[in-house]
Every structure is written in C-alpha cells, then in structure tokens.
C-alpha positions as CSV (number, residue, x, y, z in Angstrom):
1,M,12.5,-9.9,-5.1
2,V,16.2,-9.4,-4.3
3,Q,17.5,-11.5,-1.4
4,G,19.6,-14.6,-0.6
5,A,23.0,-15.5,-1.7
6,V,23.1,-13.4,-4.9
7,K,25.2,-10.2,-4.4
8,V,23.5,-7.2,-5.9
9,S,24.8,-3.7,-6.4
10,K,23.7,-0.7,-4.3
11,K,21.7,0.6,-7.2
12,E,19.9,-2.7,-7.7
13,R,19.2,-2.9,-4.0
14,Q,17.9,0.7,-3.8
15,D,15.7,0.0,-6.9
16,G,14.4,-3.1,-5.1
17,I,13.7,-1.0,-1.9
18,L,11.6,1.4,-4.0
19,N,9.6,-1.4,-5.5
20,E,8.9,-2.9,-2.1
21,L,7.8,0.5,-0.7
22,R,5.4,1.0,-3.6
23,R,4.0,-2.4,-3.0
24,C,3.8,-2.1,0.8
25,P,4.2,1.5,1.8
26,T,4.9,1.0,5.5
27,M,7.8,-1.5,5.6
28,R,10.2,-1.1,8.5
29,I,14.0,-1.0,8.3
30,S,14.3,-4.4,10.0
31,E,11.9,-5.9,7.4
32,L,13.9,-4.4,4.5
33,A,17.2,-5.6,6.0
34,Q,15.9,-9.1,6.2
35,L,14.5,-9.0,2.7
36,F,17.7,-7.8,1.1
37,D,20.0,-9.8,3.4
38,V,22.0,-6.8,4.6
39,S,22.4,-4.9,8.0
40,N,19.9,-2.4,9.4
41,E,22.6,0.2,9.0
42,T,23.0,-0.5,5.3
43,I,19.3,0.0,4.8
44,R,19.4,3.2,6.8
45,R,22.1,4.6,4.5
46,D,20.1,3.5,1.5
47,L,17.0,5.3,2.8
48,E,19.0,8.4,3.6
49,E,20.2,8.5,0.0
50,L,16.8,7.8,-1.5
51,G,15.3,10.5,0.8
52,Q,17.9,13.1,-0.3
53,S,17.0,12.3,-3.9
54,G,13.3,12.9,-3.2
55,L,12.3,9.3,-4.1
56,I,11.0,8.4,-0.6
57,N,9.7,10.1,2.5
58,R,11.2,8.9,5.8
59,T,8.9,7.8,8.6
60,Y,9.6,6.7,12.1
61,G,11.5,3.4,11.8
62,G,11.1,3.2,8.0
63,A,10.0,5.0,4.9
64,I,7.3,5.3,2.2
65,A,7.7,5.9,-1.5
66,A,7.2,9.5,-2.6
67,R,4.5,10.3,-5.1
68,P,3.3,13.4,-7.0
69,L,1.4,15.9,-4.8
70,G,-1.8,15.5,-6.7
71,L,-1.7,11.7,-7.1
72,E,-3.1,9.0,-4.8
73,A,-4.3,5.4,-5.3
74,G,-8.0,5.0,-5.6
75,W,-10.1,4.5,-2.4
76,S,-10.8,0.8,-3.0
77,E,-7.1,0.1,-3.4
78,R,-6.3,2.1,-0.3
79,Y,-9.0,0.3,1.7
80,N,-7.1,-3.0,1.5
81,K,-3.8,-1.5,2.8
82,M,-3.1,-0.9,6.5
83,S,-6.4,-2.6,7.2
84,R,-5.4,-3.8,10.7
85,E,-4.3,-0.3,11.7
86,R,-7.4,1.3,10.2
87,E,-9.7,-1.1,12.0
88,R,-8.1,-0.3,15.3
89,I,-8.4,3.5,14.6
90,A,-12.1,3.0,13.7
91,L,-12.7,1.1,17.0
92,K,-11.1,3.9,19.0
93,A,-12.9,6.7,17.1
94,V,-16.4,5.2,17.5
95,R,-16.0,5.8,21.2
96,L,-16.2,9.5,20.5
97,I,-19.7,9.2,19.1
98,Q,-22.9,9.0,21.2
99,P,-26.3,7.6,20.2
100,G,-28.7,10.2,18.8
101,E,-25.9,12.3,17.4
102,V,-25.6,13.7,13.8
103,V,-22.3,12.8,12.2
104,M,-20.8,13.9,8.9
105,I,-18.4,11.4,7.4
106,D,-16.3,12.2,4.3
107,S,-15.2,9.6,1.7
108,G,-12.1,7.6,2.2
109,A,-10.6,4.2,3.1
110,T,-10.2,4.9,6.9
111,T,-13.5,6.6,7.2
112,L,-15.2,3.5,5.5
113,H,-13.6,1.3,8.2
114,F,-15.1,3.8,10.8
115,A,-18.5,3.8,9.2
116,R,-18.7,0.0,9.3
117,R,-17.6,-0.1,12.9
118,L,-20.2,2.7,13.7
119,A,-23.0,0.6,12.2
120,N,-21.9,-2.4,14.3
121,E,-21.5,-0.6,17.6
122,L,-24.1,2.2,17.9
123,K,-27.8,2.9,17.3
124,D,-29.9,5.9,16.4
125,V,-27.1,7.9,14.7
126,T,-27.8,10.2,11.7
127,V,-25.0,10.0,9.2
128,I,-24.5,12.6,6.4
129,T,-22.0,11.5,3.8
130,N,-20.8,12.1,0.2
131,S,-19.6,8.5,-0.1
132,Y,-21.9,5.8,-1.5
133,A,-19.9,3.0,0.1
134,I,-20.2,4.7,3.5
135,A,-23.9,5.3,3.0
136,M,-24.4,1.6,2.2
137,A,-22.3,0.5,5.2
138,V,-24.3,2.6,7.6
139,A,-27.7,1.6,6.1
140,N,-27.0,-2.0,7.2
141,N,-28.1,-0.8,10.6
142,P,-31.9,-0.2,10.5
143,S,-31.7,2.2,13.4
144,M,-29.4,4.6,11.5
145,T,-30.6,7.5,9.3
146,V,-28.5,8.1,6.2
147,V,-28.5,11.4,4.3
148,S,-26.6,11.0,1.0
149,C,-25.2,14.1,-0.7
150,P,-25.9,15.0,-4.4
151,G,-23.1,16.0,-6.7
152,T,-20.7,14.9,-9.5
153,F,-19.5,11.3,-9.0
154,D,-15.7,10.9,-8.7
155,R,-15.1,7.2,-9.5
156,H,-11.5,7.5,-8.2
157,E,-12.7,8.4,-4.8
158,G,-16.1,6.6,-4.9
159,C,-17.9,9.8,-3.8
160,V,-19.7,12.9,-5.0
161,V,-18.0,16.3,-5.1
162,G,-18.5,19.7,-6.5
163,A,-20.7,22.8,-5.9
164,D,-23.9,20.8,-5.5
165,T,-22.3,18.7,-2.8
166,A,-20.9,21.7,-0.9
167,N,-24.2,23.7,-1.1
168,F,-26.2,20.7,0.1
169,L,-23.9,20.3,3.2
170,T,-24.5,23.9,4.2
171,R,-28.1,23.0,5.0
172,F,-27.1,20.8,7.9
173,N,-25.6,21.1,11.4
174,A,-23.7,18.1,12.9
175,N,-22.5,17.2,16.4
176,R,-19.3,15.7,14.9
177,V,-17.5,15.4,11.6
178,V,-15.1,12.5,10.9
179,I,-12.6,13.0,8.0
180,G,-9.6,11.3,6.7
181,A,-6.6,12.8,4.9
182,S,-4.0,12.0,2.3
183,G,-1.4,13.4,4.7
184,V,-0.9,15.5,7.9
185,T,1.9,17.9,8.5
186,R,2.5,20.7,11.0
187,E,0.5,22.9,8.5
188,G,-2.6,20.7,8.9
189,P,-4.3,17.8,7.2
190,N,-3.9,17.8,3.4
191,E,-5.5,16.2,0.4
192,A,-4.3,15.0,-3.0
193,H,-7.8,15.7,-4.6
194,L,-9.2,19.2,-4.7
195,G,-12.8,18.1,-4.8
196,S,-12.4,16.0,-1.7
197,A,-10.6,18.8,0.1
198,A,-13.4,21.2,-0.6
199,V,-16.0,18.8,0.8
200,K,-14.0,18.3,4.0
201,R,-13.7,22.0,4.5
202,V,-17.5,22.5,4.4
203,M,-18.1,19.5,6.7
204,L,-15.6,20.9,9.2
205,E,-17.5,24.2,9.2
206,R,-20.8,22.6,10.0
207,A,-19.8,20.4,13.0
208,Q,-19.3,21.2,16.6
209,S,-16.5,18.6,17.1
210,R,-14.0,17.7,14.4
211,I,-12.2,14.3,14.3
212,L,-9.3,13.4,12.0
213,L,-8.5,9.7,11.3
214,V,-5.0,8.9,10.0
215,D,-2.6,6.0,10.3
216,H,1.1,6.7,10.9
217,S,2.0,6.4,7.2
218,K,0.3,9.8,6.7
219,F,2.5,11.6,9.1
220,N,4.6,14.4,7.5
221,Q,3.2,13.6,4.1
222,T,2.7,16.7,1.9
223,N,-0.1,16.8,-0.7
224,L,-1.7,19.3,-3.1
225,D,-4.3,21.0,-0.9
226,V,-4.1,21.9,2.8
227,V,-7.6,21.3,4.2
228,C,-7.3,23.4,7.3
229,P,-4.8,24.4,10.0
230,L,-4.1,21.9,12.8
231,G,-6.2,24.1,15.0
232,G,-9.2,23.3,12.8
233,I,-9.2,19.7,14.3
234,D,-10.2,18.8,17.8
235,Y,-9.2,15.1,17.8
236,M,-6.7,13.0,15.8
237,V,-7.2,9.3,16.1
238,T,-4.2,7.2,14.9
239,D,-2.4,3.9,15.4
240,Q,0.9,5.5,16.6
241,A,1.5,8.7,18.4
242,P,3.5,11.1,16.2
243,T,6.9,12.4,17.3
244,G,9.1,15.3,16.6
245,E,7.9,18.5,14.9
246,L,4.5,17.1,14.1
247,A,3.9,16.1,17.8
248,A,4.9,19.5,18.9
249,A,2.7,21.3,16.4
250,L,-0.3,19.2,17.4
251,Q,0.3,20.1,21.1
252,R,0.6,23.8,20.2
253,A,-2.7,23.5,18.3
254,R,-4.3,21.8,21.3
255,V,-5.3,18.8,19.2
256,E,-6.1,15.8,21.4
257,V,-4.2,12.8,20.0
258,Q,-5.8,9.4,20.7
259,E,-3.6,6.5,19.9
260,S,-4.9,3.0,19.3
261,A,-1.7,0.8,19.0
262,V,-1.9,-2.4,17.1
263,D,-1.4,-5.5,19.2
C-alpha cells in the first residue's frame, strides 16, 4: 500500500491505483486521494490517463479496473463484494414480487442475495432456477416450490447451462424473471459468459415481467455477449440511479429504474 510520507513516482502511484481497484472495484476518488496522500485533482488526472490507456473504466465519482470481455470473477468471489449494495437492491426488488407468483431467477451474486431475501419475505412463490445455491436458499422456506433446471454444471458460475437447460426452461411460463448481468450499457445488459447469457435470454422470453438487478459498478461496462436490448427489460433495480447516456437510453427504452440508495 502506497501512502504516507514516502514520495512515489506517478507510475508507482498509478500502479498502486490499479492494484487497489482490482482489490476493491468501487473505490471513489476521495478514498484513493486519501490512500495515496495526494489531492483529488491528482487522482482525477491519474484516472484520466489510466482510462485513456484502457486500463480502467471510469464510473461516477471513481473507476473500476478494466478486464477482458470474456473474463469475470467466479460467483462466490463476486458474492462477497458490494454486499451492502446488493442486499439493498434485493430488498427493493422483492417488493416487485407477489405471493403465488412464478419467478425465474438466473444464477449470479446479486440474484442470490435476492433469492435469500425472497425466501425470508414471501410465501407460496414458485421459483425456477439454474443455480444450485439459489435453489437451496429458496428451499429454506417450506412454503416455496423450487424447480431446478438440468444441464451441464459450470463450476465458475455455480449453475447449469447448455441446450438441456434452455430446452427445459421453454416448458414453463413465469410471471416474472429476475436476472443479473456482468454489465449494462445503452445497448442492453451483457454477460461475460456465453452459457449464462443464453439461459438469461430464454428466461426473458418466458416471463411476463422482466427485472434486471445491477449495482452501479456495472454501469457502462462492456462484456462479451449482449443479452438483449434495453427494451427487453421492464425494471432495473440498482443502488444508484445512472446518469448521462445510460440514463437517457433507459428512459428512451421505457425501463423503470428503481433506486435503493445505501444509507
């Protein structure tokens, strides 16, 4: 960790910034300035240079480290990051579900937070999922019915994917589908993993109402596979309202953005 009285070069500081963003992908400018004992303006200049080099992606008030389009941390590692924000997103999203409904839930860190909240808050919901962790979380509520998909197990994502999964899902209709995403841009939600993206697309086709759960670190992040246009989503539940081009695109697509700000 680079801070304190030791004077470091700009390159050393920028390398340190990259390391910090890989460790904690949602650090703000003020936090980085304090950490490296420099001004906010110095950090802004560093972030601009790193962004121009393609090493980071800027976010509102900060940045996250860039990564290859087809690469993402495993679901269990993701689950432990942004947990406070994801829990608030889950609490907000559960209010969109009614007892007696059929809900499809795809695999992911934020959707697992949602599933656990769903099991705590509601009764008599039927959940169809390709995630074993989500199936187990929902099954803790004895009033819930859980339908678990067959398919090829993806240990990185903790779920099943493939043709068997997709074909199985086409048998069912759902009141709502709840999905996560690796990123969301003005083109729509996107995924780093092709198998997961294919499952999301089938789920979206089978539901009457479509809900996307994403925290603000996913805004304007581009990944390998665009799941659907923004118009393929009815609600986006997030911890911070997006701004700029993404906000305008969501408005044009008539996506209802529901914000659950962290206290």
